[in-house]
GUNUZA-577399 format. One record per residue (C-alpha): x, y, z. Coordinates in steps of 0.05 Angstrom, whole numbers, plus 5000, padded with zeros to 4 digits. Example, Ala and Ser with C-alpha at 12.3 -4.5 7.8 and 13.67 -1.06 7.14 Angstrom:
<recs>
524649105156
527349795143
</recs>
This chain:
<recs>
525641252266
518441232301
513440642318
507340752296
504640122334
497740122371
497039992439
491939352453
485339632477
484439482553
477039332564
477539202638
478239912644
473940222606
468640612647
460740442638
456641062624
449740742632
445840282665
444639492640
439139302618
438738762680
439439332729
433339702698
428539182710
430838962767
429639602788
422339692759
420339022793
421739252862
418039942844
411939512815
411539082886
412939722927
407140072900
403739432896
404839372969
402040062987
396740032940
393739412991
395639803053
392040513034
385540123016
385739683087
387040453121
380940803080
376740173103
378740323172
378841073165
370940973143
368940543197
371840973255
368241493217
360741183213
362440983288
363841773310
358041953264
353441463295
355141703367
353742383348
347842323316
344841803375
347442353427
344342963386
337342503386
338042483461
338843293467
334043313433
330142933461
331743343540
330943963502
323543813473
317544023517
315343483502
320743003516
320642633452
325342433404
325442723338
320442463277
326142463226
334042543234
333243263189
329643543258
337743503282
340243883229
335444503230
334644373315
329344683361
325745283356
324245753424
316645493429
319244763422
324244803464
324344753545
328745233553
325945803514
332645853473
332445643398
337545053389
339945083310
344344423289
344143953344
348443543316
353543963263
359943403260
357042973204
354543153137
347543213119
344543163043
337943333039
336243283113
339742603113
345842433153
350042063109
353941593117
362241523091
358840963036
353841593007
347541103046
342941523091
343641283169
335840863182
333141233238
326340873279
323141343327
319340893358
324140283365
329140803386
334640553339
340040783293
342940313231
347940413178
350639793142
357039903121
360939573062
367139253052
373339413006
369639032950
363039502958
359038832988
354539023049
356538823111
352938563167
349539203200
351239573250
345639863300
345540343361
339840313409
338340953450
</recs>
């Protein structure tokens, strides 16, 4: 005679085939918190990069103005920053050579050199200054940075 009794199911030995809701929820919370932290670190890095670019641009423009002054027959600064992008002709130059694009490292839009926030640098020939007004992370104006040369 055969015994057809079934064995009781052992639930502890059953293999799991997926993740529980709590495991998925914990993983999502970790991913979101790391993403938020990375976002703020990226914004800080962007602001630092823009300030460094502004300092480099101002150094290049200041050096370009002094170079223009030393190469100019009348030993005077350019009337506008646009002259740094176009340069000197041979008749304006002390050495009789053309000097084009005295400043190449900064981007110029319509003859004006533009800061990392999209505004034109302010140049004052009489005061021999170059001014930039940086913006903070929220877009509010910070204290102006003035270079005297």
